[in-house]
N, C-alpha and C positions, 0 to 999 in steps of 0.2 A: 557257239553256247545255242542250246534250242531256245527259241520263245516259245511262251505259253500264254495260249489266249480264253480268254472267258466268254463262254459265249450264252446270251442269254433268246429263246425261243418262246413269243406270249401269241398264244392262240387260241382257239374255241372253245377246245375241250382241254386242252395239257399248258403247260408253264416249265421250261426245263429249264437247266443251268449246265453248262458242258464246257469243260478243259478240253481244249485238245492244242496242238503243239503247231508249227509250221511246215511240220514233216506232212501235216493231215493226217496225225493221229485222233481216237479221239480219249481220253486218258478215264475220264468217270462223265457221268450223266446223273441227275437227280432232276426227279418230274414230280410234278403234282397237279392236283387237275384245278382246273381255271375256274375260280369262283367271281359271277357279273359283277356283285354288288361288292369287290374288292377294293375301290378305289386309288388315290396318287399313293396316300400314305401308308398303306398296308402293302401295295403291291409293292413299292422301296422296300419295306422289312422282306418282303422277300424275298426277291431279288437279295440281299445284303446277306440272308440267312442263306439262301441255296447256293451261293456263289462262293462263300466260306464252306460249307458242307462238300461242293464240288473242290476245292482246293484240296478238302481232307483225304477225300477218296482218292483223290489224285495224286496224293502227296508232294503238290506244288506249296512253295511260299510265296510265291511274288509269282504277278502276270504283269505281262506287256503289254497290255492292250482287251477293250470290249467291244465284242460285238452285239446289239440287241435287233431283234427284228418282230416285229409285229404284225399282226392281222390289222387292215384298218389303211386308214390314208395318214403318210407319215409326211412330215419334211423334211428332209435327211438331212438339208442344207443344214438349217439349225437346230438338228437335234430334237424336232417337238411330234408327239406322237398328236395328231389334227382329229383326227376321231378313233375309237374305237369299237367295233360291233359287238365284243366279247366282253369288256369290261366296263364297264359304267363308270363315267365320272372323268376319264382321261380325257377329254377335251381340252388341246391346247397343250397339253403336260411337257413342261420340258426335260424330259428324263435324263438327257445324255448330260446336261448341265447338273444334274444329284446325282445321276451314277458315277461322275469324273469327281465329284464333291467327294464324296465317297471312299473308293477306290484308288483315287488319285493318280489312272491310268486314263490316255488317251479315247475314247468309246465311240465308236460310230453305230447310228442308225438308220434301219431299212425295213422294207415293207418285205411281210414274210415271202410273200408269192417272188416278186422279186428276188429276196436273198436266194431262194430255192433258184430261181432260173440260172444265177450266178452259179453257184455249185456245180449247176449240171456243167455246166462251160466249162468250169476249171478239172472236176471228176469224174464228172459223168458220160452221157452218151452225147453230150454237145462241146466235149472237147474237140478241136479242132476244126469244127464245123461253123461256119462265118453265120450263116441264116438258120434261124430256128424257133419255132414258138413253144414255149411252157405251159402245160397246163394246171395245177392243181384242182383237185374235185375234192373237198374235203367239207369240215366244218362249212367254210366260205368256197369262192370259186374265185378263183384269183389266174395272173400268170404272169408272162414275160416273154419281151423277145431280144434276141440279137438279130442284128442288121447287116451285114459287112464287116462283121466280127467286131460293132460293137453292142453294148446293150443300151435295146431304144426305150426312152422316157415319155417322151412326147411331150407337147408342148409345157402341159403343169405339173409332167413328172408321175403322171398316174395310168402310162400305156397299157398297164398289164391289169387294171381293175377291171378285170370281162366280167365277174360277178354282178356289177355295180353299173352295167347299162340295163337302161330302160327300155324291158319291152313289151310292158305293158301299163299304158299313163295310169291305170284306175285300177289298177293292183296292188296286193298286202305294204303295208308298210315294210323297209325295208332297215337295218338299223343302222344306214348309213343315215337316214333321215330322210328317205325319200321313196316312192312310192313305186312301184312294180318292176323292181330291180331283178334280173335273171335269179340273185342265190335267193332273196326272196319270197319268189315263186317256184326254185326248186325241188 
């Protein structure tokens, strides 16, 4: 039996809700522009309405799991958005707990650039490659790396946060709260 997955991509310019299946096929995609002052409650409302709409378009009655990716710092083990440079008011947001409560299915959280790195390994040019670095250059700057066939997360799980390396100590303020990050200067 085919499994259906609901995915949410929360980036700097758009929020997407996608229905896919375990064969890697995308069945529907609903997009809305990211609103910087959305906040936790309204973001959850967007997730619920966009997820329902994506299911309707895909003609899917039930989903088996949910994956959420966010630009910014996430604590994937505890399902928490630590901070998001794109939507204010999401600090320490227990998004997985809230989404699981609503949809009633297992939910995972990942950084958007790390999720893209994993997808590249499974579906893209990184397939079958043990060592590679993946860069994202979009609203933000990020990436990830596979070393010896395993995703490298680093000591604090932020190995791919290239955009938040401080390159100018007295530089402009960054969305992460520090000064002089590559992302704030670029």
